[in-house]
C-alpha positions in Angstrom: -146.5 1.9 72.4 -146.2 -0.4 75.5 -142.6 -0.6 76.5 -141.9 -3.8 78.4 -138.7 -4.4 80.4 -136.2 -4.8 77.5 -133.9 -7.5 78.7 -135.8 -10.8 78.6 -132.7 -13.0 78.2 -129.0 -13.2 79.2 -127.0 -11.1 76.8 -123.7 -12.7 78.0 -124.4 -16.0 76.2 -123.6 -17.3 72.7 -126.0 -19.4 70.6 -124.1 -22.3 69.0 -125.5 -25.5 67.6 -129.0 -24.8 69.1 -127.5 -24.3 72.6 -127.1 -21.2 74.7 -123.5 -21.2 76.1 -121.8 -18.8 78.5 -119.2 -16.6 76.8 -115.5 -17.0 77.7 -115.4 -13.2 78.3 -117.7 -10.2 78.2 -117.9 -6.6 76.9 -119.7 -3.7 78.5 -123.3 -3.2 77.3 -123.8 0.6 76.9 -126.9 2.7 76.6 -126.1 5.6 74.1 -129.0 7.6 75.4 -127.3 8.0 78.8 -123.7 6.8 78.3 -124.2 4.4 81.2 -123.2 0.7 81.3 -126.2 -1.6 81.6 -124.5 -4.9 82.0 -122.3 -7.2 80.0 -122.5 -8.7 76.5 -120.9 -11.9 75.2 -117.4 -11.7 73.8 -116.7 -14.7 71.6 -113.5 -15.3 69.8 -111.8 -17.6 67.3 -112.6 -20.8 69.3 -116.3 -19.9 69.4 -116.4 -19.0 65.7 -114.8 -22.3 65.0 -117.4 -24.1 67.1 -120.2 -22.2 65.3 -118.9 -23.2 61.9 -118.6 -26.8 62.9 -122.2 -26.7 64.2 -123.4 -25.1 60.9 -121.6 -27.9 58.9 -123.3 -30.5 61.1 -126.7 -28.8 60.4 -126.1 -29.0 56.7 -125.3 -32.7 56.9 -128.3 -33.3 59.2 -131.8 -32.1 59.8 -131.4 -28.6 58.2 -129.8 -29.9 55.0 -132.6 -32.5 54.6 -135.4 -30.0 54.6 -137.2 -29.3 51.4 -137.4 -25.7 50.2 -141.1 -25.5 51.1 -140.3 -26.7 54.7 -137.6 -24.0 55.0 -140.0 -21.5 53.8 -142.6 -22.5 56.4 -140.0 -22.2 59.2 -139.0 -18.7 58.1 -142.6 -17.6 57.8 -143.2 -18.9 61.3 -140.2 -17.0 62.5 -141.5 -13.9 60.9 -144.8 -14.2 62.7 -143.0 -14.6 66.0 -140.9 -11.4 65.2 -144.1 -9.5 64.4 -145.7 -10.7 67.7 -142.7 -9.5 69.7 -142.2 -6.3 67.6 -142.6 -4.0 70.7 -140.1 -6.0 72.7 -137.6 -6.0 69.9 -138.1 -2.3 69.4 -137.4 -1.6 73.1 -134.2 -3.6 72.8 -133.1 -1.8 69.6 -133.9 1.6 71.1 -131.9 0.7 74.3 -129.0 -0.7 72.4 -128.7 1.7 69.3 -130.4 4.8 70.7 -132.8 5.2 67.8 -136.3 6.6 68.6 -138.8 4.0 69.5 -141.0 4.5 66.4 -137.9 4.0 64.2 -137.0 0.9 66.1 -140.5 -0.5 65.8 -140.3 0.1 62.0 -137.1 -2.0 61.9 -138.7 -4.8 63.9 -141.6 -4.9 61.4 -139.2 -4.8 58.5 -137.4 -7.8 59.9 -140.7 -9.6 60.0 -141.4 -8.6 56.4 -138.0 -9.9 55.2 -138.7 -13.3 56.8 -142.2 -13.3 55.3 -140.8 -12.4 51.9 -138.0 -15.0 52.0 -140.2 -17.6 53.5 -142.6 -17.3 50.6 -139.7 -17.2 48.1 -137.8 -20.2 49.4 -139.5 -22.7 47.0 -139.7 -20.4 44.0 -136.0 -20.2 43.0 -136.1 -22.0 39.7 -133.4 -23.3 37.3 -133.8 -23.2 33.6 -133.4 -25.5 30.6 -130.9 -24.4 27.9 -131.3 -25.3 24.2 -128.2 -27.1 23.2 -126.9 -29.7 20.8 -129.0 -32.6 19.6 -129.0 -35.5 22.0 -128.4 -33.3 25.0 -130.7 -31.9 27.7 -129.1 -29.1 29.7 -130.5 -27.5 32.8 -129.4 -25.4 35.8 -129.8 -25.8 39.5 -129.4 -23.2 42.3 -127.8 -24.7 45.4 -126.7 -23.2 48.7 -123.1 -22.2 49.2 -123.0 -24.1 52.5 -121.8 -22.2 55.6 -122.3 -18.5 55.2 -120.8 -15.8 57.5 -122.7 -12.6 58.3 -121.0 -9.6 59.9 -123.8 -7.1 60.8 -123.2 -3.5 61.8 -124.7 -1.6 64.7 -126.9 0.9 62.9 -129.7 -1.4 61.6 -129.1 -4.8 63.2 -132.7 -6.2 62.6 -133.0 -5.0 59.1 -129.7 -6.3 58.0 -130.2 -9.6 59.7 -133.4 -9.9 57.8 -132.0 -9.1 54.4 -128.8 -11.2 54.7 -129.5 -14.1 57.2 -133.1 -14.4 56.0 -132.1 -14.8 52.3 -129.2 -17.2 53.2 -131.5 -19.4 55.2 -134.2 -19.4 52.5 -131.6 -20.8 50.1 -130.6 -23.6 52.5 -127.4 -22.2 53.8 -126.4 -22.5 57.5 -125.4 -19.2 59.1 -122.9 -17.9 61.5 -123.9 -14.4 62.6 -121.4 -12.0 64.2 -123.3 -8.8 65.3 -121.5 -5.6 66.0 -120.1 -5.4 69.6 -121.9 -2.1 70.0 -125.4 -3.6 69.3 -125.9 -7.3 69.9 -129.3 -7.4 71.7 -131.7 -7.9 68.9 -129.4 -10.5 67.2 -129.5 -12.5 70.4 -133.3 -12.0 70.6 -133.6 -13.1 67.0 -131.8 -16.4 67.9 -134.2 -17.0 70.8 -137.1 -16.6 68.4 -135.5 -18.8 65.7 -135.1 -21.5 68.3 -138.7 -21.1 69.3 -139.8 -21.3 65.7 -138.2 -24.7 65.4 -135.1 -23.9 63.3 -132.9 -27.0 63.4 -129.9 -26.8 65.6 -126.9 -25.2 63.9 -128.9 -23.6 61.1 -128.3 -20.3 62.9 -125.5 -19.5 65.2 -124.8 -16.2 66.9 -121.4 -15.2 68.2 -121.0 -11.6 69.5 -117.5 -10.3 69.9 -115.0 -7.7 68.8 -114.4 -7.2 65.1 -110.7 -7.9 65.3 -111.3 -11.1 67.2 -114.6 -12.8 66.2 -115.1 -10.9 63.0 -111.5 -11.5 61.8 -111.9 -15.2 62.7 -115.1 -15.6 60.8 -113.7 -13.7 57.7 -110.7 -16.0 57.5 -112.3 -19.3 58.5 -111.7 -22.0 55.8 -115.1 -23.6 56.6 -117.1 -20.5 55.5 -118.2 -20.6 51.8 -119.7 -17.1 51.5 -119.4 -13.9 53.5 -121.8 -11.0 53.8 -120.4 -7.8 55.4 -122.1 -4.4 56.0 -119.9 -1.7 57.5 -117.1 0.7 56.7 -114.9 0.7 53.6 -111.8 0.1 55.6 -113.1 -3.0 57.4 -114.8 -4.2 54.3 -111.5 -4.3 52.5 -110.0 -6.3 55.4 -112.9 -8.8 55.2 -112.5 -9.2 51.5 -108.8 -9.7 51.8 -109.2 -12.4 54.4 -111.9 -14.2 52.4 -109.7 -14.0 49.3 -107.1 -16.2 50.9 -109.8 -18.9 50.9 -111.2 -17.9 47.5 -114.6 -17.1 49.1 -117.1 -14.8 47.5 -118.1 -11.7 49.5 -121.1 -9.4 49.4 -120.0 -5.9 50.6 -122.5 -3.1 51.5 -120.3 -0.2 52.5 -120.5 3.5 52.8 -122.3 6.2 50.8 -122.4 9.9 50.1 -125.8 9.8 48.4 -127.2 12.8 46.6 -130.7 14.1 46.0 -130.9 16.3 42.9 -133.5 19.0 43.0 -134.3 20.6 39.6 -136.1 23.9 38.8 -139.3 22.0 38.1 -139.3 20.0 41.3 -142.4 19.8 43.6 -140.8 21.1 46.7 -143.8 20.4 48.9 -143.4 16.7 48.0 -139.6 16.7 48.2 -138.9 18.6 51.4 -139.8 15.8 53.9 -137.5 13.4 52.0 -134.7 16.0 51.6 -134.5 16.3 55.4 -135.6 13.0 56.8 -133.4 10.9 54.5 -130.4 12.8 56.1 -131.2 12.7 59.7 -133.0 9.3 60.2 -131.2 7.2 62.8 -129.1 10.3 63.6 -127.7 10.2 60.1 -126.1 6.8 60.8 -127.3 5.2 57.6 -125.2 4.1 54.7 -127.8 5.4 52.2 -128.3 8.7 54.1 -129.0 11.6 51.7 -126.1 13.7 53.0 -125.8 15.8 49.8 -128.6 18.0 48.5 -127.9 19.3 45.0 -130.2 22.1 44.0 -130.6 24.1 40.7 -129.5 27.6 41.4 -132.9 29.0 40.5 -134.4 27.2 43.5 -131.3 27.2 45.7 -132.2 29.9 48.2 -135.8 28.6 48.5 -134.6 25.1 49.3 -132.1 26.2 51.9 -134.7 28.4 53.6 -137.3 25.7 53.7 -134.9 23.0 54.8 -133.6 25.3 57.5 -137.2 25.8 58.8 -137.5 22.1 59.2 -134.1 21.8 60.8 -134.8 24.3 63.5 -137.9 22.3 64.5 -135.9 19.1 64.9 -135.7 17.8 68.5 -132.9 15.5 69.7 -133.2 13.4 72.8 -133.2 9.9 74.4 -134.6 6.9 72.5 -137.6 6.5 74.8 -138.6 10.1 74.3 -139.4 9.1 70.7 -138.3 12.5 69.2 -137.0 13.2 65.7 -133.4 12.2 66.4 -131.7 10.1 69.0 -128.1 9.8 70.2 -125.2 8.6 68.2 -124.1 5.1 69.0 -120.9 5.9 71.0 -118.7 8.5 72.4 -116.2 7.8 69.6 -118.9 8.3 66.9 -119.9 11.6 68.6 -116.3 12.8 68.5 -116.0 11.9 64.8 -119.2 13.7 63.8 -118.3 16.8 65.9 -114.9 16.8 64.2 -116.6 16.9 60.8 -118.9 19.7 61.9 -115.9 21.7 63.1 -114.4 21.4 59.5 -117.4 23.3 58.1 -116.4 26.7 59.6 -115.9 28.1 56.1 -119.5 27.2 55.1 -122.8 28.8 55.9 -124.3 27.0 58.8 -127.9 27.4 57.7 -129.6 25.8 60.7 -129.3 23.3 63.5 -131.7 21.2 65.5 -132.1 21.4 69.3 -131.0 18.9 71.9 -133.9 18.9 74.4 -133.3 19.9 78.0 -134.2 16.5 79.4 -131.6 14.7 77.3 -129.2 13.0 79.8 -125.9 14.7 80.1 -123.9 11.5 79.4 -125.7 10.7 76.2 -124.1 10.9 72.8 -126.1 13.7 71.3 -125.2 15.9 68.3 -127.6 18.6 67.0 -128.5 18.0 63.3 -126.6 20.6 61.3 -127.4 21.9 57.8 -124.6 23.5 55.8 -125.1 25.6 52.7 -122.7 26.9 50.1 -120.5 23.8 49.9 -118.2 23.3 46.9 -118.5 19.8 45.5 -114.9 19.0 46.6 -115.4 20.2 50.2 -114.6 17.5 52.7 -118.2 17.6 54.0 -119.4 16.9 50.5 -116.9 14.0 49.9 -116.5 12.0 53.0 -119.1 9.9 54.8 -119.9 11.6 58.1 -122.3 9.0 59.5 -124.1 11.6 61.6 -127.0 14.1 61.2 -125.2 16.5 58.8 -126.2 17.6 55.4 -124.7 19.9 52.8 -126.6 21.9 50.1 -124.7 22.4 46.8 -125.9 24.6 43.9 -125.7 23.6 40.3 -126.6 25.3 37.0 -127.0 22.6 34.4 -128.1 19.0 34.1 -124.5 18.1 33.1 -123.1 19.8 36.1 -125.6 18.1 38.4 -124.6 14.7 37.1 -120.9 15.5 37.4 -121.3 16.6 41.1 -123.5 13.6 41.9 -121.0 11.1 40.5 -118.0 13.0 41.9 -117.3 10.9 45.0 -115.8 7.5 45.6 -119.3 6.2 46.5 -122.3 5.1 44.6 -125.1 3.7 46.7 -128.3 5.7 46.3 -129.4 8.8 44.4 -132.7 10.6 43.9 -134.0 13.0 41.2 -136.8 15.5 41.9 -138.2 16.8 38.6 -141.5 16.8 36.7 -139.7 16.3 33.4 -140.1 12.6 32.6 -137.4 12.7 29.9 -134.9 14.2 32.4 -135.8 11.5 34.9 -135.1 8.7 32.5 -131.8 10.3 31.3 -130.5 10.8 34.8 -131.6 7.4 36.0 -129.2 5.9 33.4 -126.4 8.4 34.0 -126.2 8.5 37.8 -123.6 6.2 39.3 -125.6 4.4 42.0 -127.0 1.0 42.9 -130.5 2.5 43.4 -132.0 5.6 41.8 -135.3 7.1 43.0 -137.4 9.4 40.9 -139.5 11.8 42.9 -139.1 9.8 46.1 -136.3 8.5 48.3 -136.1 5.0 49.6 -139.5 3.7 48.3 -140.6 2.9 51.8 -137.7 0.5 52.5 -138.4 -1.9 49.7 -137.8 -5.4 50.9 -138.3 -6.5 47.4 -135.9 -4.0 45.8 -132.3 -5.1 45.1 -129.9 -3.0 47.1 -126.2 -2.5 46.9 -123.6 -0.1 45.5 -120.8 0.6 43.1 -117.4 2.0 43.7 -116.5 2.1 47.4 -120.1 1.5 48.3 -119.4 -2.2 47.7 -120.6 -4.9 45.4 -123.2 -7.7 45.3 -126.9 -7.2 46.0 -129.1 -7.7 49.0 -132.9 -7.6 49.2 -135.4 -9.1 46.7 -134.7 -12.2 44.7 -131.2 -10.9 43.8 -130.1 -11.7 47.4 -131.3 -15.3 46.9 -129.2 -15.6 43.8 -126.2 -14.2 45.6 -126.6 -16.8 48.4 -126.7 -19.7 45.9 -124.3 -21.4 43.5 -125.4 -22.0 39.9 -124.8 -25.6 38.8 -125.1 -26.6 35.1 -126.2 -30.2 34.3 -125.7 -31.5 30.8 -127.2 -34.9 30.1 -126.2 -36.7 26.9 -128.9 -39.2 25.9 -128.3 -39.7 22.2 
């Protein structure tokens, strides 16, 4: 991959009402691969959020609100094409900002392009319906935009989550205020540059970086916002929902996970093993849907642990531009949290660890991937979201026990079943408490088209696919009495 100079814009600016503005203050821009400060990023606050909401309201009353669905779709398609053309540039930014290996960052850039392509094509295909009713009536439904939507995006997958939330909201005709995580703002700002270049009307998209407790809190509580989308921790999600509730505003929450993969005695291990490991260590385990629990039938338990350990010992950890298996964690604080969890596994069998390469910068936030075996279902490492490259392997004896363990956390985001028994697959797909269940796969290649979201403390509402478009719209019923 050609790696151009990453910074091709001023990261200390805000994008409000189609104009790039200097921020009133800044935050340090840090490279997690080295721990070094690269420059400064914009730090907006309540005043900037208010200006962005005002600009979004003006867009809805002006050029953006007057566009047809087909015209909105063409703009999003054009934006997706620009994203695809700049995929290497965007990948370089994401690798620099988040620390993920370049090939993973490139995949995220292409996923963003695909979201925009999908939602661009779907914009004019959201239909209402007619409802049979009383004689003399014609009743039909319309799907209309909420108005101004707020989007609080985390640092682990900025491009993908912008695509699935902002892309869907724009397709439905909403005007968006985007607050990226303070740890990773670069691709959000780059996205705004490309949206401007694509011809998105002023105010349809506004980007205000800043601290969660300042800009994020202001956006969550703003009375001009009609819908909020938040991806992040359970704790902050509850704060966002509480703030929105004061304005009686709906919220889509995509929160944490403790997702299991269930490996039965008839599983094809050759097919399963890459998914068992990769779904736990991708993006250094900093993934809400990471497969952090591996549940294995006791008859295959030793074999699975041994074969996973072989893969773990081959994992290499290093800086993003080295494009190895695993990059750094996002921050010194996250490294401290993950190392704290690993230290709580001293009573378990540490089956294997990966290797931090010698050329990894000393100041980077590296943690060697760690595989634990012999965990009881109630162990802290099997219950709490670690958000790092740590997996636990748990044995089970019966299908009933496997389901009980899988469902035995506060979360319910994703689950997978590995078995050649079709009847078992169908039974467990219904019984597992999760927003997505994968049978003999995990993740289905990302699945832009596949509704995504959780139950329990993994959140509520759905992103991706047409379900996201329904969530970013209001259903109106029209009843005409004509005698």
